[in-house]
Structure formats: structure tokens, C-alpha cells
N, C-alpha and C positions, 0 to 999 in steps of 0.2 A: 504494500500500500504506500503510494508515493504522494507526499504533500508538495505540490508545485508552487503554491502561494497560499496566503491565509484563506481557509475554508475551501480550498481547491484540492480535494483528496481523490485520487484515482487509483484503480487497480492497474498495475503495469508489470511488464516483464523486465527484469534486470539480470545481469550476468551473475552466475553462481560464484561466490568468492573462492579463492584458492588460498589456504592457510600458509602463511610464511612461517619462518622459524620462530618457535615459541608461541605460536597461535593455535587456536582450536576452531574448527568449523562445526557449528551446532545447527542441527535441524530443529527449528522452533516448533514445538507441539502446541503450546498454550501461552497466552500472554494476558496481562491485566490492563484495564483501562482506568486512568485516574484523572484527577483535576489538572495535573500538569499537562497531560495529553490534550485536554480541552483547551488550555491556554495556548499551547503550541499550535493547535488546530486553528483557533480564531485570530492568531497573530499577537496575542497579549505578551507572549514570550517570543522574542526575535530568534529566528533560526536561519541557517543557510539553506537555500532552496536550490534544487529539489532535495527533499529529505524523507527518509523512511523513519517515522517516529516509533515509539515504543521502548520503555525502559524496565518494565516488569515482565520477565520472560524466563521460560524454562524449556528444555528440550533434550535432544539426544545427540551425543557426539558422533559426527560423521567421519571426520578426518583430523589429523594433527599435523602441525608443521614439521618439516624435516630439513636437515642441512646435509650437503655433500660431505662424505668422509674419504672417498678414494682419491689418490693423487690425481690432480687435474680435473676431477669431477666438478661440474658447475662452471668451468672456465669456458665460456662461450657456448654452452649447451645445457640442456636440462638433464640432471642426473637420473640414472635408472633407479628402479626400486632397490637394487642391490648396492647402490652407491650412496644411499641416503640413510639417515638415522634420525630418530626423534631427538628433540633438543630441549633442554631446560625443563620448566614445569610441564610442558606439553607431554613429556614422557610419562607423566602420572596418569594420563587418560588414554582410553582405548575406544574405538568405535563401538557404539551401543551403550556407553555410559550415560545414565540419566543425570542431568545437571541443571542447576539454577545459575543465572548469570548476575554478577555484581556490575551494575551499569556505571559506577563511579570510578573513573580511572585517575591516576595520579602520576607525577613525574618521578618521585622517589629521591630527588636530589635537592629540592628547595628547603628552606628553613623549616617549614611546617612538616614536611615529610620526614625530615631528619630527626624531629623530636616526637614523631609518632602521630601527628595530626594530619594524616593523609586525607581525611575528609575535608580539610580546609586548604588543600593544595591549590595555589592560584593558577597553576598550569594544567590542572585536571580538566577532564571533559565528562559530560554525561552522555552515555550512549542513548540515542533516541532524541537528543536535543542538539548536540554539537556535531555528532557523526551519525551515520545510519544505525537504526535500532531494530527492535524485535518484531515489528508488525510486518513480517516477511517469512518466507519459507526457510531461508538460511541466514545465519549471522556468523561472521568471523570475529573472534575476540581474543585478546591476550589470555593465555592459559591461567595467568594469575587471577583472572576475573571469574573463573569457573569453579563451582563447588559441587561435588558429587552428592546425589540424593539417595537416601535409603528407600527400600521397597515400601515402607510404611507411609510415605508421602506420595500421594497420587499426582498424576500429571495435571489434573484440573486445578488443584489448589497450590501446586508448586510455585507459580508466579508470586503468590502472596508472601513467600519467604522474604522477598525484597522489602515489602512493606513492613513486615515484622522486624527486620533488622533496624529500621529507622526508629521504631518504638523502643527496641532493646537498647540501642545506642543512647537514646534520650534518657531512659531510666538509669543507665549506668552513670549518668552525670550527678545523680543524687543518692544519698544514703537512705535506704529504707530498711527498717528493722521489723521483725515479727511483732505484731500487735499495733503497729502504727496505723493510723487512719489515713487512707489515700482516697481523695475525691477525684473522679474522672469526669470532667465537664465536657459533654458532647460524646455521644455514643454511636458515631458512625463506625466505619471499618477500623480506623486507628484507635478510636476510643474503646472498642470491644477488645482489641489486642492489648491495650494498656490495662484494662480490667484484669485480663488473664495473667499478664506479666506481674502486676502488683500482687495478685493473689498468690502466684507462684513464689513470691518473695516473702510471703507470710503476713501480708498486710490485711487489715480490715478495709474492704473496698466499698465505696459509695459511688454509684453512677447517676449522672444527671442528664436528662434530655426531655424535651417536650413529647417525644414520640413514645406512645405506650408500647408499640411493637418492639422498639429498640430497648426499652427498659426491661421488657420480658426476656429478650435475648440475653441482656447483660446478666440477669439473675440466673439464667440457665448456664451461663459461662463462668459463674462464680461470684458475682457481686453479692455482698451481704445485705445491701440496701439500695434501692433506687428511689429517686426523687424526681418529680415532674419539674421541668425547667420553668423559670419565671421568677418574679420578685420574691416569692416566699421561699425559694430554695436556700438562700443564705441562712435564714433563721432555722430552717429544718436541719441544715448541716450542724449548726450550733447545738440544737436540741439533741442531736444524735451523738454529740461528742462532749456531753456534760458542760456545755456552754463555751468550750474552748475554741472549736474550729478544727479543721483538718491539719494533720502534720505536713501533708503534701497535697497540693492540688495540681492536677495535670489538665491544662487548658488545651483542648484539641481543635477548637473551631476556627481560630484565627480572627475572631470578632472582638473588637476593642471593649464593648460592653461586657462580654463574658470574661475578659481578662480583669476588668475592674471588679466583677463579682468574685472572681477567684481570689483576689486579694482580700476582699471582705470576709470570705468564708474560711480563710486560713488562720491558724492560731498565731499568737505572739511567738516569734522565733521560728516560724514555719517556713516552708518553701513553696514557690509556685514554679512549675515547669512549663515554659512557653513552648508547647509542641506545635500548635497551630501556626501557620505562616501569616504574618501581619504585613499587608501591603500598603496600609495607610502610612502617611508620613507623620501624622500627629493625631492626638485624640485625648479626651479627658480621662485621667487616671487618679486614684486617691493617693497622691504622692506623700501626703503627710502620714497616712496610714502605713505606707511602706516603711517610712522612717520610724514612726512611733512603735510599730509592732515588730520592727527589725526583721522584716520579711526578705528572704533571698529570692530574687528573680533569676532563674536559670534557663538558658536557651540551649538548643541542640540542633545540629545540622546533619542531615543524611546519616551515613553509617560508615563503619570501617570494615575491612576484610575480616577482622576478628569476630564481628557480630554474626557472620554467616554460619560458621560451624555451631556456634552457641544457639542460634535461632533454629537451625535444623534439628539440633538435639532436643530442644524444648518441644517441638512438634512431634518428633519421633517418640518421645517419652509420654506424650499425651498431656503435657502440662499446658500446652496451647493448642486449641482446636481451630482449624481454618475452615473446614467444610461448612459450618453453619453460616459463615459470612458471605458465601457465594449465593447471590440472588438471581443472577442471569448468566446464561452461557449462550454465546452467539458465534456464528462462523466469522472467520477473519474478514471475509468479503463484506460483512455488515458493520465494519468499523465506524463508518460515518454515522450510522444510526445509533450505534452504541455510545458514541461521544455525545450525541443529542440527548440520550437518556440521562446523562449526568446532571443536567439542569432540571430534571423533572422528578424530584424526590417525592415518592408516594408515601414515605414513612416506613416502607418495607424494603425499598431497594438498598442493597449494600454493594457488594463487589461484582463488577461485570468482568467475566472471563471470556476471552476469545479462543475458540477451537480452530487450530490451523490445519486440521486434517481434511 
């Protein structure tokens, strides 16, 4: 699926990539559609055209990059199969391996990469935004971006591992102890994942949303209490915490009013995790309360490679469930319609998965 200009998405034929040394060719079997894809589609996020979007994807290894090893091999000609060998991380993968792809690449040599902040690399790219992505039959990626999947994780839910890594990376920025009260404000896909992660860390979890359907889902996934969104939610959180407020509030909506509410429902000395993406440049916040209550505001951006094995393990062990979050499965050819559904929230719509078969 090729995006030629804003809102100009067409199905097209492109050449099948050939993996270079250290790269892996993956046949994409399933992908996920999210708000970033919508913003790329309508032009809100600038991208190079033409572009194949898609950054939540999983599939099957088809081929791995090789380098010539025989004397003279590769000098002015293509090496034969007996003259070539797998190289680097690509050697860890074989055709048929089921994998999930990390779309965030990094340079490895800048200041941030050298101190372990690869997610903040200024030279990094997002597959599906800066280079061709996963809304395609095949995708070639560096072997370092590929993680093998166990049989316990099916193809349909596998793209959501990428979403889970961002939630896990965010929660790793804050200390949560067994018995802490964690409020999750907003119970969309990421909110439901945060509920499960906080529960896995031993917290008492309160979920807040206006949607009765999503509150019911959060309770099935482990929330100890759910509260209807609105002006009364702050007081109800206080009542549920002996008047103190939450130890940690995770704000997932990216709405300034909800961020202000998060500050009000957090206890003195507590923390607010800003998981939602705020695009506004300014807005009213209770700044005095932030000072007087000594509240820590903590932000998080995307994920690191280390978050993939951990997220895969959480799903493999059943501590995080992905299947209940899939509300729609559509063929890849209906990508444009799938993007259109993102703006029509019925209260029951959650994750849209594309089947590439």
C-alpha cells in the first residue's frame, strides 16, 4: 500500500527487497493500525513520498543477508550460494522464523546511544514514517530490529507487541511497589495494556473512562476498580484511597484537561506518567498544585530493544493478554477504510489488525 500524497493511498506493485549483509527479509503476515498511521495518512505528520506506511508488524523470515567469503567472490559479480555466508545478527535467524519487528532504528554512535538512550537517538528513523514500512507483502530490516516469537503468541495479535513495548518502557520510568494504587486514565488499547502491566507489578489498579464497555474490559483484564470519567472521578479516586489520591496516575489520552485531572487525583508526593502525546503548545494546568503537592511529572518516548524480549515474555506467561483488545480484523487491501474507522469510536472499537494473506 503506497501513500503518494496526503490521503492518496493506492495498492501498487513494488520490487521485492533483497537483504544485504546483516539484514533480514520478512514476509509480513499481520500489521496494526494506529493514530500515527492516521496522521501520516492525512498529512499531519510530514513524510517522504511515495511511502509505504506501517510500523506495527509481524511476520515470517524469508531470507537473511549474506556476504562473500571465497577469495575474489563478490568482486564484480554476484557470489554463488557456496561462496556466501550469513553475517552478524542475521545469522541468528532462519527462514520460517516467526518474528515481530522493532520499527525504531538508531545510529549506535551518538551521545544518547552511547549512554543507552537509543530511543532518543537524533539520527534514528521510524520504519513506516521515514522509510518504507509494514503495510506491504515484504519488508527488509536490520537483523537487530527483529525478535523471535514463541508459538504461544499468534500471528493476529503479534503486531501489538510493539504497542506493549511502549507501555512497558513508560512504566519502567517509575517505581511501582506491590500495594501501590495506580490510576489509569483512559482505557483505550494502551490504557488496557497499562492496567495489565501495573497489575503484573503488584499494584492496586483503578481504571477511568466514560465508556462502560471499556470499563468492563478493564475489570476482566485485572482492574480492581473502574470509575466513569467526568468531574466526579477525582473525588471517587480520593474516596477509594482513604482521601489521599493515587500513588501513580498514568494519563493515556493526551488531552490537557485529563492531565490536569491526573494531577488533582494524585496524592502528595505522587507521580503522574504522561503517556498520552500532547500536541498543544500551551494549556491550563494546576501549577501550584504540582509545587505544593510535590508531584513528579514523568514522560516517556517509544521503547528500547530491551523492552521487546520482556514484553514477549509477559504475553507468553499470560500476564498480559492481547486477544481481547482486537476488535476488527480486515484485509490489507482495506487499509484506507481501516484508517477511516479510527475516527469513528463506537465505544467498543479497540485495535484494528490487518491480515496480509
